[in-house]
N, C-alpha and C positions, 0 to 999 in steps of 0.2 A: 504494500500500500504506500502511495507516494507520501513522503514527508515523515514516515514512521521513524527513520533514523534520528532526525533532529528532535522529534517529540520524545523518543526514548531517552536520548542523552540529557535533554532538559529535565525530564522527570527524575533521572538518577542524580543530577546535580542538586535538585531541589531538596533532596532528603539528607544532604550532608551539611552540617553547620560549619561555618568557617573555623571556629575554635576547635572543632573536632579534627580538622585537617591541619592544625598548627598555625592557623592564620589569625591575625587580629580581627575582631568583630566590631571595630569602632565605627561610629557614625551611622547615618541612615542608609539603609540598603533598599534598593528598588526591587530586588529579586529575592526569592526564598532560596536558601542554600548557597552554593558556590556560584560565583560569576564565571563567565567564559574565560576571562583573563586569568582567573585564579586556577581554573583547571589547566589551562595552558602552562602557567608557571610551574605548577606541581608536576605536570607530565613532561616538562622539559622541551616544550615546542613553542613556536611563535603563536601569538594570539590570532594572527591572520590565518594561519594554517588550521588552528582548531575551529575557528568560525567556519571556514570552508568545509571542514570535516562534518560539522553539525548540519551544514546545508547540503551535504552529499555532493560537493563539487570537487572532490579529489578522487583520483584513481590510484590503484595499486598501493593501497595503504599497507605499510609493512606490519609484520607481526609485532615488532618492537613498539610501534606507535599504538597499536591496539592494546598491547599488554600494559603500556604506560597509562592509557586512558582508563582501562579497566581497574588498574591499581588505585588510581586517584578516586574513581567513583565507587570503589569498593564493591565491584560486581562479583557475584558468586559464579560458580561454574556454569550454571544454566544461562545466566545473564551474559556471560562472556561469549558463549556459543551463539546466543541470539544476536549480539552485536556483530559478530563475524558474518552471520547470515544476512543481516540487514545491509552490510557493506559489500558482501560477496554473494548475491542471490544465486541459488542453484541453477545450473544450466538447463535442467529439465523442469520446465515451467508447467507441465501438465498437472491437472488435479489428480491426486492419488485415487486408485480404484477402491471400490467399496464391496468387493466380492468376498463372501465368507465361504471357505472351503467346506465340503461335506464332512471332512474329518474333524474340523473345529466344531461343527454342530454336534457331532457325536460326543466330543469331549464335554460340551456343555450339558448334554443329556446325561452323561455318566456322572457329572458332578451334582448328583441329586440331593445331597445333604446340605447344600448351600446355594444361595442366589448367585447366579453367574450370568454375565451378559457381555457382548462384544460391542465396543464403540469404535467407530471408524473416523474418517475425515470429518472435521467440523463438529465432532462429538455426536454424530448420528448414531443411533442405536440400531444395530444391524441384526442381532440374533440374541436370544435369551433362553433360559431354561424355565421350568415350571415354577420354581420358587421365586425367581425374579419376576415372573408374570404375576404371581400372587401378591407380591409386595408393591410392584411398580405399575402394573396394569398396562404394559406396553402395547398389547394387542388392541386396547381401546383407543389408542391415539391414532389420528390420521397418519397414514404412511409417511407423508412428506413432513410431518411434525414430530416424528420420533427422534428427538434430539435432546440431550441432557441440558444444553444451554437454554433451549426453548422451555423445557420443563421448569428449570430453575427460575427464570425471569418472567415468563409469559403465562404460566399456569397459576390461576388464583390460589390453588391449594398448596403450592410449594412452600409458602412462608409459614404455613402451619404444619406441613409435613416434615420439614427439616427443623429440628429443635435448635440447630446451630446454623440457621440459614445464612447469616452474614459470612461465616467461614466457607460454606459451600459455594456461595456466590463469588467470593474472592478467588477460591481455587479454580472455579470454572472459567472465570475471565482470564486468569493467569495462564491456564493451559491453552485457551483459545488464542491468546496473544502469541504464545509460543508457536502454535500451529500457523498463525498468520505469517510469522517470520520464516517458517520453513516452506510455505507455499503461498508467496505473495500474489501470485497470479491465478489462484483458484477462482474460477468464475462464479462459484456458488458462495464464496465467503462474504463478499460485499453485500449481497442481498440479505444474508443471515444477520450480519452485524447491523444493517439498516433496520431490520425487523426488531432485533433485540434492543436497539437504541430507543425504541418507543418507551422502554422502562427507564425512568430517570436514574435509578440506582445503577443500572448497567451503563448508561451513557457516562455517568460520572466516573465509575471505576475503570471503564475502558480507556479513558484518557489518562489514567495513572500509569499505563504502560508497564505493569508488572508482568513478569514471566516466571513460570515455574512448571516443572514436570509434575504429573499427577501419578505418583508411583505407589503410594500407600497412605493410609490414614484411618480416620474414624468417621462413621456416619451415624448420627443420632436422629432417629425418626420418631414421629408421633403419628402412627398409622391410624386412620379413622376407624378401622375395624379390629386391628390387631394390637393396638395400644403402643406403648413405648418399645422401640427396638434399638438395641445398641450393637452396631457392627464394626468390626475392623475390616478394612478392605486392602487387597493387594491388586496391583495392575501389572499385567504381564504382556509384553510385546510379543507378537507372533513371529517366529523365524520366517523370513522370506516376505513378510507383510508388516513392516515396522510401524505402519500407520494404523494397524488394527490392534486394539488393546483388549485383552480379556480382563474384565473386572470381576473379582471373586470376593464375596462378602462372607465373613466367618464370624462365629460366635462360640463361646464356650458352651459345650453341650449341657452343662449343669446350670447355666444361667437362664433367666427368664426368656431371653431371646432364643437361646438354644432350644429350650423346651417348646417354644412356639414354632420354630422351624421343624422340629420333629413331628409335631401334630400336623403341620401343613404337608409334610412329606408323606405321612401315612394317609392323609386325605386324598392326595393326588394319586398315590399308588393304588388306592382302593376304588377309585372312581374312573372308569374308562372314558367318561365324557369330559374330564378335566383337560385343559389344553396341554399339549405336548410341545416341546421345543421345535420339533420338525414341522409342526403345523403352524405355530405362531411366529417363528422367526422370519424376519423380513429378508428380501433379496433372493 
């Protein structure tokens, strides 16, 4: 997306106080955080060069320059990789495919003791198993709207479903920003962001330019029928399809959530009319 490099760097500058960088904080400041000239000074480059860098008007930026800027702005590993992608977009600008292999669907079906589902490009939900269906109701969503970001920001029930909605929202946007850096020319990303920007919280947080991988964490739900559910989740990238992620939600079998999952599993196994992953999975 045009201008994302400059907005990303400005957002990272804004979070660092001058005194934390060893600089005096005297006088009135018109910007929050570090000024451009202060970043240039700390990174050992000219102010003119850094300004051109923020404006994406330089080519063949060396690794040494990127490392210096990353050091001054205190970027973590994910942010450093994002900065490199913004400066050096991938040669393959095609949108990633959204095909789920039959073997992956069978793996979801075999993981019948935990909710599991596959998210693909732009956080689209592509396949799921019976327990994920019971908790999330993916099959009831219109096919073009089975998307975790849409669910988080555009579904009215999301703010009551997620007991930690603010955390879920921040994680969702950070991952979507990361995806945007990896696939800046995905033709479906712009329309998705435009739709999501109808939510003021999304529009505000999107402009913060935070990036983060979505690898593991905790989901705290308040399900309208099942009550409070506490999950740990792990996100696994599929070999050969790195843009497809399997999300597996786990709970201690002895916990209230674990006992609820056991009851749901028995119900699905005992009722042939309950939905099966091979029936409900999209794609």
